C-alpha positions, 0 to 999 in steps of 0.5 A: 452574738455572732461569736456565740453563733459561730462557736455553736455551729463549730461545736455542733459540727464537732459533735456531729462528727464525733457521733459519726466516728463513734456510732455511725462509721463502719469499722474497717478491719485489716489483714496483711500477708507477706509473699515472695516468688521462688524458683525451684533452682533457687533451692539448689543450695540451702545457703543460696536459698537462704540468701535469696529468701532475704534478698542477699542474691539476685533472683528472677522473682524481681520481675515476677513479684511486679507481675503478681502486684499488677495481677492483684490490682486487676479486674480479673482478680476481682472477678475471681474473688467475686465468684468465691465471696459475695464481696459486692454485697459486702461493700453495699451493706448499708447499716448506718454509714452512708459515706462508706457504703457502696450504692446499690446501683453502683457500676462495675467501675465504681465496684472496682474502684472500691476494691482498689481502695480496700486492697493494697500492695507494697513491694520491698525492692531489696528483698523482693517481698510483696506485702498484701494489705486487705481491708474489709468491714468484717474481720472474716471478709478481710481474711477470706479475701486475702486468702482467695488472693493468695490462692489465685496468685499461686495458681497464676504464677504456677500457670505462667511458669508451667506454660513457659516451660511447656512451650520451650520443651514442646518446641524442642520436642517438635524439632526432635520429631522432625529430626526423627522423621528426617532420619527415618526418610534418609534410612528408607532412601538408603534401603530403597537404593540398596534394593534397587542396586541389589547391593548391600554395600557398594563400597565392599563390592567395588573393593572386590571388583578392583581386587578381581581386576588386579588378579585378572591383570596378573593372570594376563601378564603371566599368560602373555609371558608364557606366550612369549616363551612358547614362541621362542621354541615352538611354531606359531600354529602349534596347539600350545600357542593357539591355546595360549592365545585363546586364554589371553583373549578370554582374560582380556574380554573378562578384564574389559567387562570388569572395568566396564562394570566398574567405571562405565557410563551406565547407571548401574556402574559401581563407581556411580553406585558407590558415589550415590551410596556415600552421599546417602550414607553421609546424609544418614549419618548427619540425620543421626547426629542431628537426632542425637543432638535433638534428643540431648537438647530435649533432655536439657530442656526438660531439666531447665524447665523443671528448674525454672518452675516458680511458686509463691511462698507465704512468709507471714500473715497477720491472720484473722484481725480482732481490732478494727484498723479504721477509723482512727477515732482519736486521731480523726477527732484531734484533726477535726478539732485542729481544723475547726479551731483554724476555721474559727480563727480565720472567721474571727479574723475576717469579722474583726477585719470587716468591723475595723473597715466599717469604723 
């Protein structure tokens, strides 16, 4: 009697499980997409691009694909999906399967947990290809969710790469603006110095002053020699000697004035002006070289930024599913049969052991 009751209970359990699997259980449809992150620089050569595409060469997408995987499994992604598709109501759709549906009063944590159970990612470490697997209760929802995820991931990776590139270019551009302002400031200082000294180029003016001093010294030497010659045959008070002496005194005063103007201690002296002018000119040249270097760096940064731009490439997609992937009815029934037979055997063994001890 016990054996018949036990067998009846096991058969009843199997029948209920069979009915649930075939008539009550929601069908789950699955779609998959294979994705890879590509750099613009990876496409500089079709040969290298092909190798990178199939993992032959290392790519910067190794880290990016893990970031994309984490983003797919984030709550932010679920919020983006919820704005475009009524996924929460899809999970709460009752029908007859009370085991698979999401309760109507489910929390956002339970909703997110259901999302993680229905959306999976797998990464091939060799090729850096990410396989996105999306499951849903209808073929169209599975396809729509996978399409939304791919679109959001593409926008996400584009925004990240553009932000990094823009930050790099903006930093170099800021340095270039500072160099340009510095160049304008130094040039303005140089112009103000020239206006205050009333000199276009103190170096040329100094050279002219030195040339004048040399010329005056030569004239003075000739006049003194002429005076010596005149004194050799003319008396000291003669008009020729007096005239020669006056010319010598005049040249000596002019020579002293020119030397004082060149090397005196005042702020308007040519040697001081020349030193200040050279300092300002050197500073202006340095500012100009800094500006040129900054301009070259900006062009290089823009070129590097364009090469570092990334985009998401869809390699393959199963598209709109036609047959449900779950539940695997035959597999589940076979598993249930084995489990029930195992339970039946264990219970029979326990009953037989108890009966043996009673005897």
